[in-house]
N, C-alpha and C positions, 0 to 999 in steps of 0.2 A: 304437476301442472305448471304452466307459466302464467305471467300476468300481462295485461294489455296496457297498463299505465306506463307512459313514456319514461318516467323517472325510475320505473321498476323493471325495465325491459331486460336487465342483466341478471334476473333472479329465476331460480328453479325451485319448485316446492317438492319436498320429499317427506317420507315418514321414517322416523328412526325405528330400528328393530326393538321389539319388546325387551330385549336384554339390556337396552340402554336406559330403561326406566330406573329412576333413582330420586332421592330427595336431596335438595341443596338447602339446608336449613329448613325453612317453612315452605319452600317451593318444591313441587313435584313435577318431574319431567314426564309428560304424558305421550307415549308413542303413538296414540291414535290421532294426535293433532299434527297436521302438516306444518313443516317448518321451512322457511325460505333459505336458500343457499345462494350466495353471490358467485357468479362465474369468475374464474381467475382472470386477471388482467389480459385483455387482448383476445379472449376466447368467448365464443357464443354458445358453448355447450360444455357439459362435463362428461368426460369419457368414463365408461364403466370401470376402467382400470385405475382411474384417478381417485386418490384417497381424499375424502372431504374432511377439512379441518374445522375445529370449533371456531376459528377466526372467520371462516367463510360463513358459518351459520350466524354468528353474532353480527357480521357485516350485513347479511341479508335482513335480519330482524331490525337493525338500525334504519335500513332503507324504508321498511314498512312503517316504522315508528315516525320517521320524518314526513313521509308523503301520503300515508293512508291510515289516518286515525279512525276511519270507519271500518277497517278490516275486521272481520268477525273474531279473529284471534289476536287483535291488537293488544289487549290487556295481558294475554298469556305471554306474548313476545316481550312486552315491557317488563314483566316480572322475571322472565327468563334472563334477560340482560342484567337486571339489577342483582339477581341472585348469583349469577356467575361472575359478574364484574362489579363489585360494590362501589368502586371508585369511578364508574363509567361517567357519571354526570360531571364530576370535577375534571377528569381527563379530557372529555369531549369539549368542555367549555374552554379549557386552556387552548386546545387545538383550534377551536373556532376563532378565538381572539387572535391567535397567531396567524391564521389564514387571512383574517380581515386586515391585519397590519401589513401582510405581504400582498394585499390587493387581490387575493384569490376569492373573490366575493361570492361566486356560485357555490364553491365548496363550503365557504364560511356560512352561507345561508342554510345549506343542508345540515351542517353541524349544529347551528343555533336552533333550527327547527327540532332536531333530535333531542337536544338538551331540554328545550321547552316542553316537549311532549313526554319526556321521561320524568321531569320534575317541574310541573307547572306552578311556579311561584312568581312573585312580582319581579324578581331580578331577572328571570329567564325571559319573561315577556318584554321587559325593558331592553335587554340585550338584543333581542330579535328586532324590536322596533328601531333601535339605534342603527342596526345594520341597514334596514330599509331606508332610514333617513339618509345614510351615507350614499346609498345607491341613487336616491333621488337627486342629490347634489351633483352627481355625475352628469346629469342632463342640464348643462349650463343655459340652454335655451328655455328651460322651464316648460317643456312641451309635454308630449304624451307620457314619456317614461317618468318624468318628474311627478306628474299627477298620479300615475299608477303606484309609485312607491310611497308617495305621501299618503295615499289612501290606505296602503298596507300598514303604514305606521299607525294610523288612526284605528284601523280594524284590529290590529294586534293589541294595542293598549286597551281598547274597549272590550275585546274578548277577555282579556285578563281581569278587568274590573267586573265583568259579568260573572266570571267564574269564582273570583276571590272575594267579592263584596267590596266594602269601603276600605280598600287597601290604601294607606297613606302615600306610598311611593307611586302607585299608578295614578292616583288622583292628582298628585303634583305634576307628574309627567304629562298628563292630559291637559292640565292647566297651562303648562309651558308650551306644549305643542300648539294649542289654540292661540296663545299670545303670539307665537312666531307666525302663525297664519293670518294674524290680524283680526281674529274672532274674539274681541275683547270681552263681550258680554258672556260668551260661553266660557272663556278662560276664567273669568271671575267666579262663575258658578262652580267650576271644579276646584279652584283655589279656596273658595269659601268652605267647600266640603272637606278639603284637606285640613284646614285650620280646625275643623271640628274633631278630627281624629288624630292629627299629627302629634307625635311625641318627641321628635328630635328638636331640641331647643334651638340650635343654630339654624336648622332648616326652617323652622316656624318663623324665626326672626327674618330670614331671607324672604319668605313668602309674604309676611306682613309688610315688609318694606316695599315689595313689588305692588301689593294691593294699595298701599298708601300712595305710591307713585302714580298708579292708574287713576285713583280717585282725585288726586290733586290736579293732574293734567286735564282730566275731563270734567272735574268739578260736579260730577253727578248730573250733568245737564244733557238732555237729549240732543240739543243742537250741537254741542261740542262732541258728543259721542258719534253723531252722524258725520260730522266733519272729519273726525279722526278716522272713521271707517272709510270715508271717501278718499282720503289721502292714501290709506293703505291699499286701496284698489286703483290707485293712479288717476283718480278723478279730482285733481287739484282745483280745477275751475269750479266744479260743483261744491267743493269744500269751502272755497272763498265766498261763494254766493250764500252759503249757510252761515258763515261767520260774520258777514257784513251786518245784518240786522242784529245779531247777538251782541257784537261789539258796540253798536250804537246804543243799545240798552244797558250794556255792562262794560263800559269803557275801562274800568279799573280791575277787571279780572285778567290776570296775567296769562292764564292758560289759553284764553282765546287769542291773545297776541302771539303766543308761542306757536299755536297751530297755524295762524295766518303766516307767520314768518317761515314756518316749515314748508307750507304749500308753495309760497312764493319762491323759496330757495329751490325747490324741486322743479319749478317752472323756469328756473334760471333768471329770475328777476331779483338779482342779488342786492341791488341798492335798496329796494323796498323791503326785502326780507330783513336786511340789516336794521332798518328803522323799526320794524316790528319787534325784533329781538332786543333792541336797545330800550324800547318801551317796556318790555318785561322788567328790565333792570331798574328803570325809572319808577316802576310800581313797587319796588322793594324786594323783588324776587331775585335770588342769586343761587343758581344751581349749575352743575357742570354741563348739562345739556344745552343751556342757553349759550354758554361761552364756547362750547364746541361748534354750535351752529354759527356763531359770530366769526369763529376762526375760519370756517368754510367760506363764508361770504368774503372775508378779507383775502383769502387765497385767490378767489376769483377776481378780486380787484388788484391782484398782483402786489399785495402788501403782506409779504411773508413775515416780516418782523412783527407786525401787529397780530397776525395769526398765531405766532409763537407765544406772544404775551397772553392772548386769550386762552390758549391751551395750557399755559403755565397756571393761570388762575383756575381753570377747570380742574387741573390735577390737584391744586391746593384743596379744592372742595371734595374731590373724589380720587384719592391717591392710589386706589387699587383698580381703577377702570382701565382695562387693557386697550380699549379703543383709543382713549385719550393718550395713553403712554405710547402706543405704537404710532399714532399720528404725529406726535411731537418728535419722537425718535426719527421718524421718516424725514421730517422737515430739516432737522439738523444734519441728518445723513446726506440729504440732497444738497445742502449748502456746504458740505465737507467740514462741518463743525464736529470733529471726531469726539472730543471730550464730552460735549453735551449729548451727542447721539449715544455714546456709551452709557452715560449716566441714566438716561431714560430706558435704554435697553436692559440695564441691570435691574432697575426698578420693576420693569415689566416681567422679566423672567423670574424674579422673586415672587411674583403673583402667580404666574403659570408658565413654567419653563418649557412646557410641551405645546403651547399654543402655536399653530402653524404659521400665523402671521409673524409672530415674534421670532420664530426659528428662521423664517425667510429673511427678515431684517437683519438678524445676527449674521447670516451668511453674507448678505450684501455688505454689511459693515466690515467684516473681516476681509472680504475681497477688495473693497475700496480703500480701506485704511492701512492694510497690511498688519493690523493688530490682531492678536488672538484672544478670544474670550475664554477664560478658564472657568472654574467652578463658580457658581453664582456668589456674588458678594452680598452678604447680609449685614446691614447696618445694625449695630447694637450699641445702645447707650447705657453706660454703667455709672451709677452715682458714686460720689466720693466715699461714702461709708462702705460700699461694696468693695471698692478698690483697696481701702485700708484693711478690710477683713481678709481679702485675698493675700495682701502683703504679710499680714500677721501669721496666717496659716502657712505661707511659704517659708517664713522665717522659722517656724516651729516644725516644719516638714510634716504638716498635717494636711489632710484632704477634707474639704467640706462635705457634709452629707448631701447627697444629690439623688433626686428621683427624676428620671427622664419623663417628659410629658409631650403631648401633641396639642398644638393650637390650630383649630380650624377657623377659616374665615370664609365669608361669601360676599359677592358684589351685587349691588342693585344697579342694573345697567339697562337703560333704554337707548338702544343704538340707532340713531337716525343717520349714521355715517354712511356715505356712499362712495367717497373718494378712495377709501381703503377698505373695501368690503371684505368682511371676514366670512369664511366658509363655515356653514352650520355642520356641525358634526352631529350630536347630536348626538334634536339636535341637539348633538353634541361639538368637531375640532378638538375634542378632549381625548386624552389617552386612556386606555383601560388599565386599571391597576390589577395587581395580583391578589388583592384582598377584597372581601365583600364591601360594597360601597352603596350607601343609600342616601347620598347627599343631594343628588338632583341638581348640581350646578348647571348653569346655562343650558338652557333648553334648546330644543329644536325648533327648537327645539331644544337643546343642550343636554343630550342624554349622556349618562355615564354607564359604562358597562360594569356589570357586577361579576366578580370572580366567585364561583360557587365554592 
């Protein structure tokens, strides 16, 4: 028989002869069960004289696995594939990541669907959600296609959580997703649940910092929460009307002044916005977000040097914030200050050498300056005792005992930057590694793909 599903139109179902029945480890090939065969490329039928290959059978089964999980023989096909090709999940996942990097997104989606249905674990749900997030960002107008794929991100992560229970990776991804969407209360719910089950020390610290940042900015006050939500929904005037009575009653709460400045800056009232941000500083609060906002206001007042000073201070407070580093590198690059531009580009790519904004700035730098950026420069500070020990060992022709290690870091970043908007990847802008990853940096979103 054939199938009516549009994605499965190039399949034909056949029965194997009884002589083909056999066992593959614990799996038994049953000749009574129809199996799908994919037509050869460019053909709409299989001639009686054409020999059917195992590759065509596997390809047909993978199509069913990807697009028809309710097929009555879905489980049989899944076991058939895993029995005959034990490395299928790993190989298909590698192929899916490759296709996504090459922007063959339809094929990548089919492969990620297949991997997810073959082995439904948190990593495969996150990989699929990350692809949908990337497809959403292709709609720069944030229209119907954007909404469609963002909903698919949410559905995929939610489906994974329903299937797997309180999975720490899915909980954190859902938290980051809702943060990106501006659903702060929902995000807090998922991140609180993550903290109850999360085991990764670095990731827990990252989430705890995010939660502290949310709580500090909103001060657990409903008025501030509502104002924050209104700004996220582009209702700045409504946010200002909520903040006015709050600031009258709470004039020394810096969070309220920050939100007021943020709303005013988005309304392009830069002078009043600057006053609000300076009030935050006068109240004793010093964080990188305030200085970044002051830099944006200074730029609009055509005071580039003051903007650079503010960004320098912000970087002193948050030296691994890619938004700050890229903004300052851009300003130096724009003013043809090559040494300074290179300094901050080097710092940025030591944080994330695959960030698309940084890669673009590096290209612009090389084109404008004629200089070539080689391998990342990593600053290393060695104390006098270490230097003396190295000299002693060198003199004795000895080698110090050394165990290679890996240091992971994460950033807490609330990006209110609009002038140099970064693309969510998701959401990840992050590259996919070849090893399993459950770090959950930068969400979409900021999703990381996981190599099976």
